[in-house]
VOKOLZA-950421 format. One record per atom (N, C-alpha, C): residue in one letter; x, y, z. Coordinates in steps of 0.1 Angstrom, whole numbers, plus 5000, padded with zeros to 4 digits. Each point is the difference from the previous one (the first is absolute). Layout:
// residues N
AXYZ
...
END
This chain:
// residues 136
M854813212131
M500250115009
M498850044994
S498850055005
S498350094990
S500750054998
G498950094992
G500050064993
G499850195010
I499649945011
I499650115009
I500650075014
T501049854998
T501750005010
T501050084995
Q500249944989
Q501550084996
Q500350115000
P498550144997
P501050155002
P500450005021
I499549935001
I499949995015
I501549915005
A500249954998
A500949934999
A501250084989
Q500150054990
Q501250014993
Q500350185006
A498450105008
A501250055013
A500749965009
M499349895002
M500549985015
M501749904997
R500149974981
R501449945006
R500950184995
H499250114993
H500850115001
H500750065008
L499050015011
L499550075014
L501649925011
G500049854995
G501449885004
G501150075000
E500150044983
E500850014997
E500850165002
R499650044997
R499650205011
R500750025014
Q499549885008
Q500649975008
Q501150005005
R500749864992
R501550005002
R500950114992
V499550054992
V500850104992
V499750085013
I499050075005
I500550125013
I500949945009
A499949875009
A501149945003
A501849974993
Q499549974994
Q501550064998
Q500350124997
N499850134998
N499750105004
N501050045013
I498149985013
I500649985012
I501449945001
A500049884999
A501449865002
A501750154997
N499150094988
N501950024997
N499750175002
S499750055008
S499050165009
S501650115000
D501449905006
D501049985002
D500850014990
T499849934990
T501349944993
T500350154994
P501050084994
P500450134994
P499249974986
G499950064992
G499150024989
G499549884997
Y499350005004
Y498449944998
Y499550004998
R499050054987
R499250094994
R498649855005
A498550035010
A499049995000
A499349974986
Q499249855001
Q499250004984
Q499149955006
E499350004990
E498349995000
E499549914991
L499149895002
L499150004989
L498950034986
A500949964996
A498850094987
A498549984996
E498850085003
E498949924999
E499149944992
P499249924996
P500149854985
P499450154998
P499549984985
P499250044997
P499250004996
Q498750125005
Q498849925001
Q498950034987
S500350024993
S499550004983
S498949925002
F498950074991
F498549864999
F500449884990
A500849984999
A500549944983
A501149925015
A500250035004
A501249925010
A499049955009
L498850075002
L499349845014
L499349934987
V499750044990
V498849834997
V501950014987
E500849955004
E500949904991
E500349945013
G499850075016
G500849965009
G500849935000
T501650184995
T501050035003
T499750125008
V499449995013
V500550085009
V500950005013
G500950065001
G500949915007
G501149904994
V500150004993
V501549964986
V500750074995
H501550005011
H501050094995
H500649864994
R500850044994
R502149954998
R500950035010
P500649835005
P501350085003
P501050134996
Q500250135011
Q501250064998
Q501249984995
V500449875011
V501050025000
V500149814993
T500949934995
T499949864998
T501249975004
L499349905010
L502049945009
L500549874996
S500750054993
S501549915001
S500249855010
D500649844995
D500349935008
D501250085008
A500950044995
A500450085014
A500350035016
M499150114986
M498550105017
M499449925010
R499249894991
R499649945012
R500649915010
R501449994995
R501249885004
R500250095011
L500050114997
L500350105015
L498550045008
G498749934994
G498850055009
G499850135001
A500050004989
A499150144990
A498949894996
S498550055005
S498450025000
S498650054987
Q499849944996
Q499650084992
Q499050145010
I499950105000
I498250025008
I499549984998
G498850024984
G499349945000
G499950044980
T498350065000
T500349994986
T499450114995
G499850085010
G499850155000
G501450164993
R500050055003
R500450054988
R500550165008
L501950005005
L500450045013
L500350084996
I499450195002
I500450124996
I500650025014
P501150174991
P499850065010
P498650125017
D500349915006
D498850105009
D499450165002
P498849984990
P500450154998
P499650085014
H499849975004
H499750065018
H500950005008
I501150084992
I500750015018
I500250105007
S500150035003
S499750135018
S501650054997
E501149944998
E500950025013
E501349944996
V501150094991
V501849864994
V500550065012
K500549885008
K500850045004
K501950015002
P500950045004
P501350024996
P500849914993
D499449865003
D500849884999
D499349964983
G499050134990
G499549954995
G499449895000
N498749955014
N499149884996
N498850085004
T499149954995
T498450104995
T499249855011
V500349975003
V498649965005
V500350035014
T498750035012
T499550095009
T498649885007
L500249975012
L499849895004
L498049985007
E500050185007
E499050034997
E498850034989
D500949944987
D498950054990
D499949854996
Q501049894998
Q499849904994
Q499049975015
V500649975011
V498949955016
V498050034992
L499950144995
L499250034997
L499049924991
K500849994989
K499949894987
K499849905003
M500149885015
M499949925000
M498750005004
G499350065008
G499849975004
G498350044990
Q500450134995
Q499050014992
Q499749854990
I501349934995
I499449894994
I499349825010
Q500150055014
Q499849935013
Q498450004995
A500150154998
A498450015000
A499349954987
D499950014988
D499650034988
D500249815003
Y501149915000
Y499549845005
Y499549995005
A499250035011
A498850015009
A498649994988
A500450084997
A497950124987
A500749844995
L500850014996
L499949824986
L499249905005
T501150045015
T499749795005
T498350095000
G499250055007
G498950035005
G499449974988
L500550064984
L499249964987
L500249894997
Y501149915004
Y499449884996
Y499249865011
R499850045010
R499149935015
R498549984988
K500450185001
K498150044988
K499849964993
Q500849954989
Q499549944990
Q500349864994
M500749955018
M500549844996
M498049955007
A499550125010
A498849975011
A499250034992
L499750034986
L499150074992
L499749874985
V501649925003
V499749954985
V499249895012
R500649915012
R499449915007
R498950014998
S499250185002
S499449965009
S498849994984
A500750034989
A498749964988
A500349904996
L501049925004
L500149845000
L499649925003
G498750045012
G499449975017
G500949945007
K501049985007
K501049975011
K500050165012
G498849984998
G500550095017
G500050134999
G500950034990
G501250115003
G499350145003
S500250125011
S499950075007
S500150155000
A499650104986
A501450104998
A499450145008
END
């Protein structure tokens, strides 16, 4: 992947991982004691941008063979953290609020649409620069 589109692709992968975490929260909204989770933001330092390591994380949990045989799968490469924006704790200890999770899903959808638009513009500029008739 070219250097132009790599940051966009990394941001899209992060949004996809975040969407999976939020879907897991929603699926466990009635599970007693379940604590809502969020995906940690990737580091945005200048050095990370120069080195091309923005959005690179190690998994928080390594799955064993026994866990995989039982059907467990790694959510992604991001680091899971407790959701810092908890608005309520239910009497059973569950911290998932469906309204909050749905709002987060909407924001992810908007961010993904914006990134898709940026990607299309970048590709049109590349095609135009190559004389392939791309229109921005």
